[in-house]
N, C-alpha and C positions, 0 to 999 in steps of 0.2 A: 301304071297306077300299081295298088295293093291290092290283092285279090280278096276279094272277102273268106270271113272263116267259116268253113262249113263245118266244123267238128272240134267237140272243145276234148281233147287228151288228157282226163284224171288219170292222180297216181291211183293206184287200186287202194285203200282203206284197208287196214286188215284190223276189223270190230273188236274181235276175242284178244288182240293184244293190248286194245285201248281199253278194253274192260278188267282184261289183267292185270294194267296200269293202278288205274282208279282203285279197284280194291288192296293191292297193295298199300297205294299210299292210303287207305282208309285202315288198313289195319296199324301202318305205322303212327298216324293221328290218333289213334284211340285202342290202343296195346293194353294200356289199366285195365278199361271197360270191357274188354272183349276178354282178359283174363280172368275177371271177377263172374263175369255172363259165365266163363264156361264154368267155373268153380261151383257156381249157383244150379249149373246143369247138372253136373253130375251128385251136390249134394240131392239133387228131384228124383237121378237115377237112383240113387242108394240108399231113400225113402218111398220106391216105386211109388211115386207122382205121376209120372212123366206117361205111363198109359192112364192114366184117368181124366190126367187131361188133355190128350189125344183122344177116351173117347168123348169126354163133355166137348170139345171142339166139332169132333165127326158128329156127334147128334144133338148139336147143341138146340133145334128147334125141340124137340122130343123134354129133353132136358127141361127147358123154360119155362115147357109148358107143363109139366109134373110140378115145377117149383110154384107157377104161380097158382093152379090148380089148391095145392097145400095151403101156401100162404092166405087163399082168398076166404078159407076157411073160415065159419063165424069165432069161435074160439082162438083161433091165432090168431087172427086180425083183433078180436078184444083185448088179447093177451100181448100183441105186439104194442099197442096203443097204452097199456097198463106201462110196459117198459119203457116208454117214451117217457110217460109222464114221471117215474120215478127219475130219471135222468134226467129232467127238467126242473122236478122240488131238488135233485142232487146239486146243481149248478146253480142253485141260488142259497144252498147254504153254508155260509164261510168255511173254508178247509180249516183252520183254526178253533173253531166252534165244533168241528165236526170230532176232531181227532178229542178233543177234551172229553167229546161225549162217549165216545168210544172207550177211551177209556177210563172214563170212570165205570162206564157198564162193565167194562173189563173187571175191575176190582171189586164191583158189588158181587157178579156171577160167582169171582174168586171165593169172597168172603160167604157166599153164599151154600158151597157147598161144600165147607168144612164139617167136618164130623162131627165136633163137639157141639154147636149152636143147630144142628139140622134136625139132630135129634129131640133136639131139648121143646118140651110147650111149653106155651108161653099164656098165664095169668092174663087177668086186668091189669094189674098192679106190672106186670111185665111191661105190657105193652106202654102205662103211663110210663114207666120210669125211662125208657129206650125213647119216648116220647122229649125224654127233656135231653136226649147228647145230642150235640149239637152234630155231627155229620147226618144224623137221621132228622134233623132240624132242616138241612143244607136239601138231603134228598128230598123230604115236603114240600117246604119251599119252590124247589124246580116242578116238580110234578105241578103245583097246583097254578103256576106261573105257563106252562106249558095244556093246564084244560085250562085255565082261562083264554089264553090265547087261539088255540082251537076253537072253544064256543062264541068266541067272537068270528072266528072265520066263517064259522056253521050257520052265523045270524044270516037271516034275509035281509038283499039291501033296504038302507032307507031304515030298520029298524032299532030300536033304541033302543043302546047297548046295556041299560038299566031297568029295563023293564019287566016286571015282575021279578027283581029277583030276589033272592035271601040275604041274610047278612053277608056284610062286608066280609072277606078272609083275608 
């Protein structure tokens, strides 16, 4: 009869050689990413960012505490809320309208800074004459439309839009 196995003899494993083989295989599979990562690391070193990042990681809790204390002050939180509100406002305005408005404002500022008209005084008749200009009329119509929209936005909920109004413009 066969004898029971008393001892299992295993071939010795070379863990170091296996790890090295896995690393070499990973390098071959990810060669492009490794080269790009090394280029990024080199650029960070040239700009002096590596010591800053190392210090941030080493002192992470202290830095985080200082940042939280600085951000939690009343003025900073209000400013952040305002910044978020501005971003939300800008996300509602269609880009085409915003571009048209900025172009118009730029043209208006350009015209306003021209020397020949900037120093001239305007009398009442000059103002009335300017009101007949189609460009001035378009600008005034836009300003009044803006004011009307803003006024309706400022109205209390449920308040009649025509309550105690003056003449229709």
